[in-house]
C-alpha positions, 0 to 999 in steps of 0.5 A: 239857644247857644251853639254849645247847647245845641251840640250838647242836645244833638250829641245826647240824641245821637247817643240815645239812638245808638244805644237803642239800635245797637244789637244786644241781649236783655235778660229775662227773669226765670225761676229755673237753674237748669241748663236750657238747650231747647227753644222754639219761638212762635211769635213776638209774644209766644216762645217755649224753652226746655232743658235738663231736669224735665224743665219746660218753660213758656212765655205768652206775653214776651216778657214773663216765663212760667215753668210747666211741669211734665209729670214723672219727667224730672230725670229727662233732659229735654234738649229740643222743643217744637211749638206750634202755638201758645197751647201746642208743643212737643218736647224731645228728651235726649239720652241713651235708649228710652231716655230719648222720648217725646211728649206733647201738650195741646193745652198749654202744658196742663197735661202731657202725652207720651208719644214715642220712646226710642226702642233702640238701647244704643240709640240716642236722639239729638234733635227734631224738627217739623215742616208743619204741624203734621210733618216732622222728623227726629234724628239720632246717633248711629245704630248698627252703623247708620244714623237713626231717622224717624218721620211722622205725618200725623203730628207725632202720633206715629213715627216711621223708621227711615230705611236708608242704610247707604245714605245714612251710613256713619263713619267710625266715631261719627255722631251728632251733638245734642247741644241746641236742637239745631244739629237738625233743621228743615225748610220749605216743603221737604228739605232737611239737613243734619250735621256731625262731628267726632269722626275724622271729618265733619259732615253735612247730610241733606234730604229733599224728600222729607227725610226718606233718602240722604246724601252726605258732603264733607264740611271744612270744620275741623273734627277728629275728636269726640268734642269737635265738629259741626254742631248746628245747621240752618238754611234760609231762602235761595239755598243759602245756609251755614253750619257752625261748631268747633270744640266745646271744650275749647270755647275760645279756640280761634280756628275755623268754626263755620261753613257756608253753602249756596246750593242747598247743602250739596257743597260747602266752603270755609266760613269764619263766624264771629265771634271766633270760638265755639258756636253751638247754633246758627238760625236764619231770621224768617223773612229777612233774606241772607240774615242769620244769627249764631250763638255759642259759648264764645258769644253771639253774632249776626250777618245781614249779607249772607255771610260776607261780613259778621257783626259781633253782638257780644262775647260775654253772654254764653248761649246754647240756642237761639230762635226768631219768629216771622215778626223778627222777635228773638230769644236765646237760652243758655246755662243755669236757666238763662233766657235772653231776649234780642233787643236793639237793631231790627234784623228783619 
C-alpha cells in the first residue's frame, strides 16, 4: 500500500472516530408540538417527559416516544415529572391556585390518580423532587410572605405543609422559575435545595432534613428584574453543586450565568457556564464525579472537572430541561415538542 493511501485511510479513521466521540444531541421524533419542560430519565431505555396542554410522553426503548393522555387535563401545564420505573410516574402542574396539582400513574399511563391540589389561591408550584419512591417534596412561590413547601413520606398519597416561616421567608418580589423542574433538587438521604430570582438578589435555599427547615444564601447571579435570577440548582458528590440562570428574555446576554458551591450550598462563588447566556437547567451526571450538564435557550455545555472548564456541546439547539440516568444515558427537552438524546463522548 502506498504512503498516500495509508495516510488517507488513517485520516478517514481519525475523522470517523472524532465524529462519534464529539458531544452532540440527536433529535427523536415526537407526535407533539407542546412546550416541554418536565423530564425524568430512569435508565438507558426508559424516560418520561411532560409539558403544556396536559402533555405526557414516555419511551421504553430509548428511541420511540408515545403520548400518554391524562383525562380532562388538557388545560394544565405539566412542568415537572418524576418517574420511578417504566410504569410509575408523578406529574406536577404549575399554575395559579388549583392549576398546581399532581397526578400519579402506576400502570404506564393507562390510568391516572389525582393526588393533591394546591389549596392556596395565591400559590404557584414550581417544581417537585423525590429522594426515593416514598419521600418527596414540592416547592412553590411565596404565600403570605414565605415560600410554600410540602413533603410526603408515602409516595405522594398525603402531603404535609412545612412550617418554617423564618427559614422560608421571601424578599419583596422574590419567586422561582418553573422552567425545567430543576429550580428544586434533592440528593442523598435528605438534602434539598431551591433557587430564586426576581428580587434585588438571587438566593439559594438549602435543607438537610428533607425540607423541614431551611437556610438561605445569596447567589452572585444577577437578579433585580422579574425575568432574571437563578433558574436551576444541582448537586453531585462531595457537596459540589451549581446554580444557573440569567435573563430568559435576553437569551444570549453575556453576563454571569452561574454560581458554584463546594460545601453543600452554604457558600457560593461566581461561575461562568458555557455557552454564555440564559441557562435554565443544570444536573449532575449520576456516578460521574464532578460531571455536570447545563442547558438553556443559549445552548448546552458540560464540565467533567467540577467547573474548572466547560465544553460547549452546541448553541443551535434551544433546550429547557436535561437529565441523565445512572447508566450515562441522557435526554433533553425543549420548545415545540423537542426531545433530543445525548450521543457521542461518554460523560460517565
